[in-house]
C-alpha positions in Angstrom: 0.0 0.0 0.0 1.1 3.6 -0.6 -0.1 6.7 1.2 -2.6 8.5 -1.0 -3.5 12.2 -0.6 -7.0 12.9 0.6 -8.6 15.2 -1.9 -10.3 18.4 -0.9 -13.9 19.2 -2.1 -12.5 21.0 -5.1 -10.5 17.8 -6.1 -7.1 19.2 -5.3 -4.6 17.4 -3.1 -3.1 20.5 -1.6 -5.2 23.3 -0.1 -4.1 26.7 1.3 -5.5 27.8 4.7 -5.0 31.1 6.5 -4.2 30.9 10.2 -4.4 33.9 12.4 -2.2 34.2 15.5 -1.1 36.8 17.9 2.5 38.0 17.3 4.5 37.3 20.5 6.4 40.6 20.3 3.8 43.2 19.2 0.6 41.4 20.3 -0.9 42.2 16.9 -2.9 39.6 14.9 -1.0 38.2 12.0 -2.5 36.1 9.2 -0.3 33.6 7.4 -1.2 31.4 4.5 -0.1 27.7 4.8 -0.2 24.8 2.4 -1.9 21.8 3.8 -1.9 18.2 2.5 -3.6 15.3 4.2 -2.5 11.8 3.6 -4.3 8.6 4.5 -2.5 6.4 7.0 -1.4 3.0 5.8 -2.8 0.1 7.9 -0.6 -1.1 10.8 0.2 -0.6 14.4 2.6 1.9 16.0 5.6 0.5 18.0 4.1 1.4 21.3 1.0 -0.7 20.7 2.7 -4.1 20.1 5.0 -6.4 22.1 8.4 -4.9 22.0 10.8 -7.8 21.7 14.5 -7.4 21.7 14.6 -8.3 18.0 12.0 -5.8 17.1 13.8 -3.0 19.0 17.1 -3.9 17.3 15.4 -3.7 13.9 13.9 -0.3 14.8 17.2 1.0 16.0 19.0 -0.2 12.9 16.4 1.6 10.7 16.6 4.8 12.7 20.4 4.6 12.5 20.4 4.2 8.7 18.0 7.1 8.3 20.2 9.2 10.6 23.3 8.2 8.6 21.7 9.2 5.3 20.9 12.6 6.6 24.2 13.4 8.2 25.5 15.6 5.3 22.0 16.7 4.1 21.2 20.3 4.6 18.2 22.4 3.6 17.1 25.9 4.5 14.0 24.5 6.1 16.0 22.7 8.7 17.1 26.0 10.2 13.9 27.2 11.8 11.7 26.2 14.7 9.6 23.2 13.8 6.3 23.0 15.8 6.4 19.2 15.5 9.7 19.2 17.5 8.7 18.0 21.0 10.5 21.0 22.6 7.9 23.2 21.0 4.8 21.1 21.7 3.1 23.6 24.0 2.9 26.0 21.1 0.5 23.6 19.4 -2.2 24.4 21.9 -3.4 27.4 19.7 -4.1 24.9 16.9 -6.4 22.5 18.8 -9.5 24.4 17.8 -8.6 23.6 14.1 -8.8 19.8 14.6 
């Protein structure tokens, strides 16, 4: 199975949404446009929901190690910003709960 985009009502697989937030410095409301794409999940279970055997954990560690190794010399301008999905920024996600 592959992950397939969920199409919007207009048939497009990418939609643009405007999010309004309060600027931390000035307190003014700022509107920014963001591209959003929704993908269907492929069937399966997450690691935390299955029995974690030593063999399974070794396989997961090896996979994570290979991915980390591949990205060691990879750089992109998008890496040099604060990513909200980074756990250290998780409290900033509270403002988006109303959009779910």
